[in-house]
C-alpha positions in Angstrom: 99.4 -15.6 122.0 101.3 -19.0 122.6 99.0 -21.6 124.0 100.0 -22.8 127.6 99.6 -26.4 127.9 98.2 -28.0 131.0 99.9 -31.0 132.9 97.3 -33.4 131.3 98.1 -32.0 127.8 101.9 -32.8 128.4 101.1 -36.2 129.7 99.0 -37.0 126.5 101.7 -35.6 124.4 104.4 -37.9 126.2 102.0 -40.9 125.7 101.5 -40.2 122.1 105.4 -39.8 121.6 106.1 -43.1 123.4 103.6 -45.0 121.2 104.9 -43.4 118.0 108.4 -44.5 119.1 107.6 -48.0 120.1 104.9 -49.1 117.7 106.1 -50.4 114.4 105.7 -48.0 111.4 104.0 -45.3 113.7 106.9 -42.9 113.5 106.9 -40.4 110.7 109.7 -38.2 109.6 109.3 -34.4 109.0 112.0 -34.7 106.2 112.3 -36.7 103.1 114.4 -40.0 103.4 118.0 -39.1 102.6 118.2 -42.1 100.2 114.7 -42.0 98.6 116.2 -41.2 95.1 118.9 -43.9 95.3 118.7 -47.3 93.7 119.1 -50.3 96.1 121.7 -53.0 95.8 120.9 -56.7 95.5 121.7 -58.5 98.7 122.3 -62.1 99.4 121.0 -63.8 102.5 124.0 -63.0 104.8 124.5 -59.4 103.5 120.8 -58.6 104.0 120.9 -59.9 107.6 124.1 -58.0 108.3 122.9 -54.8 107.1 119.6 -55.2 108.9 121.4 -55.9 112.1 123.3 -52.8 111.7 120.2 -50.7 111.0 118.3 -52.3 114.0 121.2 -51.0 116.3 120.8 -47.6 114.7 117.1 -47.6 115.2 117.7 -48.5 119.0 120.0 -45.4 119.1 117.3 -43.1 117.5 114.7 -44.6 120.0 117.0 -44.0 123.0 117.9 -40.5 122.0 114.3 -39.7 121.4 113.4 -41.0 124.9 116.3 -39.0 126.5 115.2 -35.9 125.1 111.6 -36.4 125.9 112.6 -37.0 129.4 114.6 -34.0 129.7 111.8 -31.7 128.1 109.3 -32.5 130.9 111.7 -31.6 133.7 113.7 -28.7 132.0 113.0 -25.6 134.0 114.1 -22.8 131.4 112.3 -22.5 128.1 115.5 -22.2 125.8 116.7 -25.4 127.2 113.3 -27.1 126.6 113.3 -25.8 123.1 116.6 -27.2 122.3 115.4 -30.6 123.5 112.2 -30.5 121.6 114.3 -29.8 118.5 116.7 -32.5 119.1 113.7 -35.0 119.7 112.3 -34.0 116.3 115.5 -35.1 114.5 115.6 -38.2 116.5 112.1 -39.0 115.4 113.4 -38.6 111.8 116.3 -40.8 112.3 114.1 -43.8 114.0 111.6 -43.3 111.2 114.2 -43.6 108.4 115.9 -46.7 110.1 112.4 -48.3 110.3 111.9 -47.7 106.7 115.2 -49.2 105.8 114.5 -52.1 108.0 111.3 -52.7 106.0 113.2 -52.4 102.8 115.6 -55.2 104.0 112.4 -57.4 105.1 113.5 -57.2 108.7 112.2 -55.7 111.9 113.1 -53.5 114.9 114.7 -54.8 118.1 112.6 -56.6 120.7 114.5 -54.7 123.3 113.2 -51.2 122.1 110.7 -50.7 125.0 113.5 -51.4 127.4 115.8 -48.8 125.8 113.1 -46.2 125.6 112.2 -46.6 129.3 115.8 -46.4 130.5 116.6 -43.6 128.4 113.5 -41.6 129.5 114.5 -42.0 133.1 118.0 -40.8 132.6 116.7 -37.8 130.6 114.2 -36.9 133.4 116.8 -37.3 136.1 119.3 -35.1 134.3 116.7 -32.5 133.5 116.0 -32.2 137.3 119.5 -31.7 138.0 120.5 -28.6 136.1 120.1 -27.0 132.8 123.9 -27.2 132.0 124.0 -31.0 132.7 120.8 -31.5 130.6 122.3 -29.7 127.6 125.8 -31.1 128.1 124.0 -34.7 128.0 122.5 -33.8 124.8 125.8 -32.7 123.3 127.7 -35.8 124.6 125.0 -37.9 123.3 124.7 -36.4 120.0 128.5 -36.4 119.6 128.7 -40.1 120.4 125.8 -41.1 118.2 127.4 -39.2 115.4 130.7 -41.0 115.8 128.8 -44.3 115.9 127.0 -43.5 112.6 130.2 -42.6 110.8 131.9 -45.7 112.1 128.9 -47.9 110.9 129.5 -46.9 107.5 132.7 -48.8 107.4 130.8 -52.0 108.2 128.4 -51.6 105.3 128.9 -52.9 101.8 130.6 -50.2 99.7 127.9 -50.1 97.2 125.0 -50.0 99.6 124.3 -46.4 98.6 120.9 -46.1 100.5 122.3 -47.1 103.9 125.5 -45.0 103.4 123.3 -42.0 102.6 121.1 -42.5 105.6 123.9 -42.7 108.0 125.8 -39.8 106.5 122.7 -37.5 107.1 122.3 -38.9 110.5 125.8 -38.3 111.5 125.6 -34.6 110.2 122.5 -33.9 112.2 124.0 -35.3 115.4 127.0 -33.0 115.0 124.8 -30.1 114.3 122.6 -30.7 117.5 125.8 -31.3 119.6 127.0 -27.8 118.6 123.8 -26.3 119.2 123.6 -27.8 122.7 127.1 -26.4 123.7 126.2 -23.0 122.3 123.1 -23.0 124.4 125.1 -23.4 127.5 125.7 -27.0 127.7 128.4 -28.6 129.9 131.4 -30.0 128.0 131.9 -33.5 129.4 135.4 -34.6 129.9 136.9 -37.4 127.8 136.7 -40.1 130.5 132.8 -39.5 130.9 132.5 -39.7 127.2 134.5 -43.0 127.0 132.4 -44.3 129.9 129.1 -43.3 128.1 130.3 -44.9 124.9 131.2 -48.1 126.6 127.8 -48.4 128.3 126.0 -47.6 125.0 128.1 -50.1 123.1 127.5 -52.9 125.6 123.7 -52.1 125.8 123.0 -52.0 122.2 125.1 -55.0 121.1 122.1 -57.4 121.4 120.0 -55.4 119.3 122.2 -56.5 116.2 120.6 -60.0 116.7 117.3 -59.4 118.3 
């Protein structure tokens, strides 16, 4: 028999998830790092700072996605929608853990703005979960699609021989495409192009500072 979680259980889970998302080195991935078997390149100072800046932005996106799905999961009314959000959140945890690990390899840190992004995305997720199941799943699909495109585009900004970072972003992009497909199959609303462009514009503007800070 599946255990029924009380409201206090859910609150404790949400608090634990927030801590693991926000505390340095607290996030753990369920899967092996995609680049664990690849040799790293030698960076000069500028190259290291540039790569770390890109990974800092990617980490912020992973944190924001995690918070979005967590917010949606606590307000989603139907079990299959909640299940989809929990699955998406698990993969987002992998992504932010992998990015943290890569940042550590680059002798760098996560963004100072991480708590702000987590709080804002959690609120958006909770509101969309209250609105409708189709909207929540559609938000997952659109978010995953935009995140996947971002990770693909980020590869062009990396050094060509940075095998570890390329392997990481390839896997993250593939995961996002898969989650977007599952969310649409589960009944998610297909957002029109203008809304996607608006979401992309907001996301790019919001995360730009994470490259430096």
